[in-house]
Backbone as JSON, one array per atom type, in Angstrom:
{
  "sequence": "XXXXXXXXXXXXXXXXXXXXXXXXXXXXXXXXXXXXXXXXXXXXXXXXXXXXXXXXXXXXXXXXXXXXXXXXXXXXXXXXXXXXXXXXXXXXXXXXXXXXXXXXXXXXXXXXXXXXXXXXXXXXXXXXXXXXXXXXXXXXXX",
  "N": [[0.77, -0.89, -0.17], [1.97, 1.42, 0.58], [3.75, 1.45, -1.21], [2.41, 1.9, -3.46], [0.65, 4.46, -2.95], [3.33, 6.16, -2.72], [4.53, 5.82, -5.1], [1.72, 6.57, -6.94], [2.34, 9.32, -5.38], [4.44, 10.19, -6.27], [4.77, 10.12, -9.33], [2.11, 12.47, -9.16], [4.24, 14.5, -8.78], [6.23, 14.4, -10.8], [4.62, 14.73, -13.15], [3.55, 17.43, -12.96], [5.93, 19.23, -12.26], [6.6, 18.92, -15.25], [4.55, 19.84, -16.19], [5.23, 22.81, -15.57], [7.11, 23.26, -16.76], [7.04, 22.88, -18.7], [5.49, 25.3, -19.98], [7.03, 27.4, -18.93], [8.84, 27.08, -20.82], [6.91, 27.64, -23.36], [6.77, 30.39, -22.54], [9.51, 31.22, -22.46], [9.77, 31.05, -25.42], [7.97, 32.69, -26.25], [8.76, 35.16, -24.81], [11.16, 35.34, -26.77], [10.26, 35.41, -29.4], [8.65, 37.87, -29.19], [10.66, 39.59, -28.72], [11.98, 39.72, -31.15], [10.88, 40.42, -32.58], [10.38, 43.1, -31.66], [12.73, 44.0, -32.49], [13.09, 43.87, -34.99], [11.13, 45.79, -35.61], [12.71, 48.31, -34.6], [14.97, 48.18, -36.3], [13.28, 48.63, -38.65], [12.8, 51.53, -37.91], [15.44, 52.4, -38.27], [16.4, 52.4, -40.69], [14.04, 54.14, -41.78], [15.08, 56.17, -40.14], [17.32, 57.18, -41.94], [16.81, 56.95, -44.72], [15.78, 59.92, -44.09], [17.56, 61.84, -43.17], [19.55, 60.85, -44.92], [18.25, 62.87, -47.81], [20.17, 65.01, -46.86], [23.22, 66.37, -47.62], [26.14, 65.94, -46.36], [27.92, 68.44, -46.3], [27.0, 71.28, -48.69], [26.48, 74.06, -50.26], [24.92, 77.0, -50.42], [22.46, 77.77, -52.76], [21.09, 79.79, -52.84], [21.49, 83.22, -51.25], [20.58, 85.0, -48.25], [18.73, 87.49, -47.05], [19.49, 88.36, -43.95], [19.42, 89.43, -40.19], [22.36, 91.07, -38.2], [24.46, 88.7, -37.18], [25.72, 87.75, -34.03], [27.93, 86.21, -32.24], [27.58, 83.3, -29.51], [27.73, 84.13, -26.09], [31.8, 84.1, -25.42], [32.27, 82.7, -27.44], [33.28, 82.61, -30.87], [32.74, 83.38, -34.45], [32.81, 80.43, -36.6], [33.82, 77.86, -38.67], [31.77, 75.14, -38.87], [31.84, 71.01, -39.09], [30.58, 68.09, -40.41], [30.5, 65.61, -37.98], [30.75, 67.22, -36.26], [30.82, 68.56, -32.57], [28.26, 70.43, -31.32], [28.54, 73.8, -29.05], [26.39, 73.7, -26.74], [25.12, 76.67, -26.21], [24.9, 77.61, -28.45], [22.57, 75.95, -29.24], [20.13, 77.56, -27.96], [17.0, 79.22, -28.37], [17.98, 81.66, -29.6], [19.4, 81.08, -32.05], [18.28, 78.86, -33.19], [16.86, 77.96, -36.3], [13.85, 77.89, -37.07], [12.24, 79.13, -39.53], [12.19, 77.25, -41.86], [11.46, 77.14, -44.09], [11.26, 79.0, -45.59], [13.55, 80.35, -45.77], [14.66, 78.04, -47.92], [14.6, 75.58, -47.06], [14.83, 71.82, -46.55], [11.9, 70.56, -44.16], [13.59, 69.56, -41.15], [14.85, 66.12, -40.51], [13.18, 64.41, -37.21], [13.81, 65.11, -34.41], [15.82, 66.93, -35.07], [17.35, 70.06, -35.9], [17.88, 72.64, -37.59], [20.45, 75.47, -36.92], [21.6, 78.25, -36.5], [25.24, 79.94, -37.3], [26.86, 82.42, -37.93], [27.48, 82.79, -40.99], [25.88, 81.15, -42.09], [23.66, 77.83, -42.18], [23.31, 75.37, -39.69], [22.81, 71.76, -39.72], [21.78, 70.06, -36.55], [21.37, 67.27, -34.01], [19.05, 67.4, -31.79], [19.45, 66.82, -28.96], [22.45, 66.28, -28.77], [23.85, 67.6, -30.04], [25.65, 66.85, -32.46], [26.5, 67.64, -35.23], [24.92, 67.55, -38.71], [24.94, 68.11, -41.25], [25.87, 70.24, -43.04], [24.92, 74.31, -44.19], [26.21, 76.35, -46.37], [26.98, 79.56, -46.26], [24.21, 80.49, -46.76], [23.14, 83.06, -45.73], [23.11, 86.53, -45.32]],
  "CA": [[-0.03, -0.12, 0.03], [2.73, 2.24, 0.67], [4.38, 1.64, -2.18], [1.7, 2.11, -4.23], [1.27, 5.8, -2.59], [4.68, 6.89, -3.17], [4.36, 5.63, -7.11], [1.31, 8.0, -7.18], [2.81, 10.87, -5.36], [6.02, 10.33, -7.34], [3.61, 10.32, -10.91], [1.87, 13.37, -9.4], [5.1, 15.28, -9.12], [6.75, 13.86, -12.1], [3.83, 15.8, -13.97], [3.29, 18.81, -12.2], [7.66, 19.56, -12.85], [6.62, 18.37, -16.5], [3.81, 21.59, -16.76], [5.96, 24.1, -14.64], [8.99, 22.87, -17.92], [6.67, 23.31, -20.86], [4.96, 26.56, -19.07], [8.25, 27.75, -18.59], [9.52, 27.06, -21.85], [6.54, 28.14, -23.8], [6.9, 31.56, -21.77], [10.35, 31.37, -23.14], [8.99, 30.86, -26.83], [7.1, 34.16, -26.8], [9.57, 35.92, -24.97], [12.16, 35.08, -27.96], [8.97, 35.89, -30.76], [8.37, 39.36, -28.81], [11.98, 40.27, -28.84], [12.22, 39.37, -32.4], [9.48, 41.58, -33.21], [10.87, 44.64, -31.19], [14.82, 44.31, -33.32], [12.56, 44.4, -36.42], [10.38, 47.71, -35.59], [14.0, 49.08, -34.35], [15.5, 48.36, -37.77], [12.45, 49.66, -39.63], [13.02, 52.05, -37.97], [16.61, 52.68, -38.38], [15.96, 52.48, -42.23], [13.28, 55.07, -42.08], [15.79, 57.6, -40.17], [18.25, 56.59, -42.89], [16.12, 57.76, -45.6], [15.05, 60.79, -43.52], [18.84, 61.81, -42.76], [20.07, 60.86, -47.08], [18.35, 63.86, -48.44], [21.11, 65.82, -46.57], [23.91, 66.27, -47.9], [26.87, 66.54, -45.46], [28.31, 70.31, -46.8], [26.45, 71.8, -49.75], [26.78, 75.8, -50.73], [23.8, 77.39, -51.07], [21.85, 77.89, -54.04], [20.5, 81.25, -52.74], [21.41, 84.02, -49.76], [18.93, 85.69, -47.89], [18.86, 88.62, -45.98], [19.04, 88.16, -41.88], [19.41, 89.92, -39.26], [23.27, 90.83, -37.86], [24.66, 87.45, -36.67], [26.47, 87.83, -33.09], [28.04, 84.95, -31.54], [27.46, 83.39, -28.19], [28.97, 84.75, -25.63], [32.8, 82.93, -24.96], [32.63, 82.12, -29.0], [33.71, 83.2, -32.13], [32.21, 82.47, -35.76], [33.75, 79.2, -37.22], [32.73, 76.7, -39.49], [31.2, 73.66, -38.68], [31.6, 70.23, -40.01], [30.3, 66.8, -40.16], [30.37, 64.19, -37.27], [31.82, 67.49, -34.72], [29.75, 68.6, -31.92], [28.18, 72.25, -31.51], [28.23, 73.12, -27.75], [24.59, 74.22, -25.77], [24.96, 77.38, -26.53], [24.38, 77.7, -29.9], [21.88, 75.77, -29.21], [19.14, 78.06, -27.58], [16.49, 79.79, -29.06], [18.45, 82.94, -30.53], [19.97, 80.82, -32.87], [17.46, 77.84, -34.16], [16.06, 78.8, -37.52], [12.49, 77.39, -37.02], [11.19, 79.18, -40.14], [13.45, 76.87, -42.31], [10.93, 77.16, -45.23], [11.14, 80.9, -46.04], [14.93, 79.54, -46.69], [14.09, 77.08, -48.8], [15.08, 74.72, -46.34], [13.79, 71.29, -46.39], [11.97, 70.46, -42.92], [14.18, 68.88, -40.59], [14.16, 65.38, -39.68], [12.3, 64.07, -36.19], [14.72, 65.07, -33.51], [16.82, 67.38, -35.35], [16.89, 70.72, -36.16], [19.12, 73.57, -38.32], [21.14, 76.01, -36.49], [22.87, 79.53, -37.07], [26.24, 79.54, -36.77], [27.33, 83.28, -39.19], [26.13, 83.32, -42.74], [25.91, 79.21, -42.34], [23.34, 77.15, -41.17], [24.37, 73.71, -39.58], [21.42, 70.63, -39.4], [22.29, 69.61, -35.55], [20.79, 66.32, -33.63], [18.74, 68.39, -30.83], [19.63, 66.13, -28.2], [23.5, 65.79, -28.61], [24.78, 68.97, -30.99], [26.09, 66.22, -33.34], [26.5, 68.18, -36.98], [24.94, 66.14, -39.81], [25.16, 69.13, -42.58], [26.48, 72.5, -43.32], [24.43, 74.52, -45.71], [27.58, 77.34, -46.19], [26.78, 80.78, -47.36], [22.72, 80.71, -46.41], [22.97, 84.41, -45.59], [24.54, 87.47, -46.39]],
  "C": [[0.48, 1.37, -0.02], [3.66, 2.67, -0.52], [3.62, 2.66, -3.66], [0.98, 4.06, -4.06], [2.29, 6.78, -3.01], [4.74, 6.85, -4.7], [3.52, 6.67, -7.59], [1.35, 9.7, -6.8], [3.83, 11.63, -6.67], [5.33, 10.82, -8.66], [3.19, 11.79, -10.43], [2.93, 14.45, -9.94], [5.73, 15.93, -10.04], [5.89, 14.74, -13.1], [3.8, 16.7, -13.66], [4.47, 19.48, -12.85], [7.14, 20.3, -14.23], [5.77, 19.88, -16.94], [4.93, 22.31, -16.86], [6.84, 23.94, -16.84], [8.54, 23.39, -18.92], [6.1, 24.49, -20.55], [6.41, 27.11, -19.02], [8.5, 28.4, -19.86], [8.67, 27.6, -23.03], [6.78, 29.76, -23.36], [7.93, 32.02, -22.78], [10.43, 32.19, -25.1], [8.56, 32.25, -27.12], [8.15, 35.15, -26.32], [10.48, 36.53, -26.03], [10.96, 35.84, -29.63], [9.16, 37.81, -30.47], [9.64, 40.21, -28.9], [12.56, 40.42, -30.44], [11.65, 40.45, -32.9], [10.21, 43.01, -32.54], [12.22, 44.93, -32.3], [13.83, 44.52, -34.58], [12.2, 45.18, -36.71], [11.75, 48.14, -35.46], [14.64, 48.84, -35.68], [14.84, 48.82, -38.85], [12.91, 50.96, -39.26], [14.36, 53.43, -37.97], [16.81, 53.36, -39.81], [15.1, 54.18, -42.6], [14.37, 56.68, -41.67], [16.74, 57.83, -41.22], [17.86, 57.23, -44.07], [15.86, 59.47, -45.26], [16.32, 62.07, -43.94], [19.5, 61.96, -44.72], [19.96, 61.91, -47.75], [19.33, 65.12, -48.22], [22.5, 65.78, -47.49], [25.04, 66.52, -46.94], [27.03, 68.2, -45.54], [27.61, 69.82, -48.17], [26.61, 73.65, -49.51], [25.2, 75.7, -50.87], [23.38, 77.97, -52.0], [21.51, 79.13, -54.26], [21.02, 81.86, -51.78], [20.52, 84.71, -49.88], [19.21, 86.51, -46.64], [18.61, 88.23, -44.41], [19.65, 89.44, -41.1], [21.25, 90.1, -38.65], [23.77, 89.6, -36.8], [26.11, 88.17, -35.16], [26.34, 86.81, -32.51], [27.91, 84.43, -30.02], [28.41, 83.39, -27.48], [30.29, 83.7, -25.39], [33.03, 82.33, -26.31], [33.02, 83.28, -29.85], [33.23, 82.02, -33.07], [32.88, 81.21, -35.93], [32.7, 78.97, -38.2], [32.78, 75.7, -38.84], [31.83, 72.38, -39.7], [31.41, 69.26, -39.46], [31.09, 66.3, -39.39], [31.13, 65.53, -36.23], [30.44, 68.03, -33.78], [29.35, 70.52, -31.65], [27.72, 72.31, -30.32], [26.72, 74.4, -27.43], [24.39, 75.76, -26.48], [24.31, 78.04, -27.41], [22.98, 76.64, -30.35], [19.73, 76.15, -28.63], [17.95, 79.4, -28.46], [16.78, 81.18, -30.27], [19.39, 82.61, -32.22], [19.67, 80.14, -34.35], [16.77, 78.72, -34.85], [15.09, 77.98, -37.94], [12.19, 77.64, -38.56], [12.21, 79.01, -41.32], [12.66, 77.0, -43.99], [10.84, 78.34, -46.12], [13.04, 80.55, -46.35], [14.95, 78.99, -47.38], [14.92, 76.14, -48.47], [14.32, 73.34, -46.5], [13.58, 71.14, -44.73], [12.72, 69.18, -42.56], [13.76, 67.31, -40.15], [13.76, 65.41, -37.78], [13.68, 64.14, -35.32], [16.24, 66.11, -33.66], [16.36, 68.88, -35.92], [17.88, 72.85, -36.7], [18.9, 74.96, -36.62], [22.16, 76.91, -36.91], [23.85, 79.81, -36.85], [27.34, 80.8, -38.17], [26.78, 83.75, -40.16], [26.41, 81.65, -43.15], [24.79, 78.62, -41.87], [23.73, 75.77, -41.06], [22.75, 72.82, -38.8], [22.44, 69.66, -38.12], [21.31, 68.44, -35.16], [20.37, 67.69, -32.17], [19.44, 68.32, -29.35], [21.38, 66.26, -27.63], [24.41, 67.35, -29.67], [25.32, 68.07, -31.82], [25.67, 66.77, -34.69], [26.54, 67.39, -37.78], [24.9, 66.71, -40.92], [25.05, 70.14, -42.23], [25.47, 72.95, -44.53], [25.26, 75.84, -45.26], [26.83, 78.4, -47.02], [24.94, 81.0, -47.78], [22.08, 82.36, -46.4], [24.03, 85.34, -46.02], [25.18, 87.99, -45.64]]
}
């Protein structure tokens, strides 16, 4: 009698542990599927970003020049030429230097997360968060 009860208890424990293992395996597969879907969406976002930024050359000469108020460099800085890959200081990314009316100057709308910044007679496309220079449009202003 003890052997039958022991065998029954062992059978219940074994079947329960198999059920837990298969449930954990199913959860693991679901996690992997969700992770893969997240990775696909991330790759798609990167592709869209590259297509948005691709329309900008790293350096280009303005086709037309526009009149603008006199330029004053931020305190402690002088007018300088920026190039692709440099980081523009936070002093340039204030409301005073950001070009919001880009349509007026014949510029494309900046991609999400980017803005145009005036530096001397040039306009620089920079990342809002880091100040990384993506494109330079030289000689846009008189």
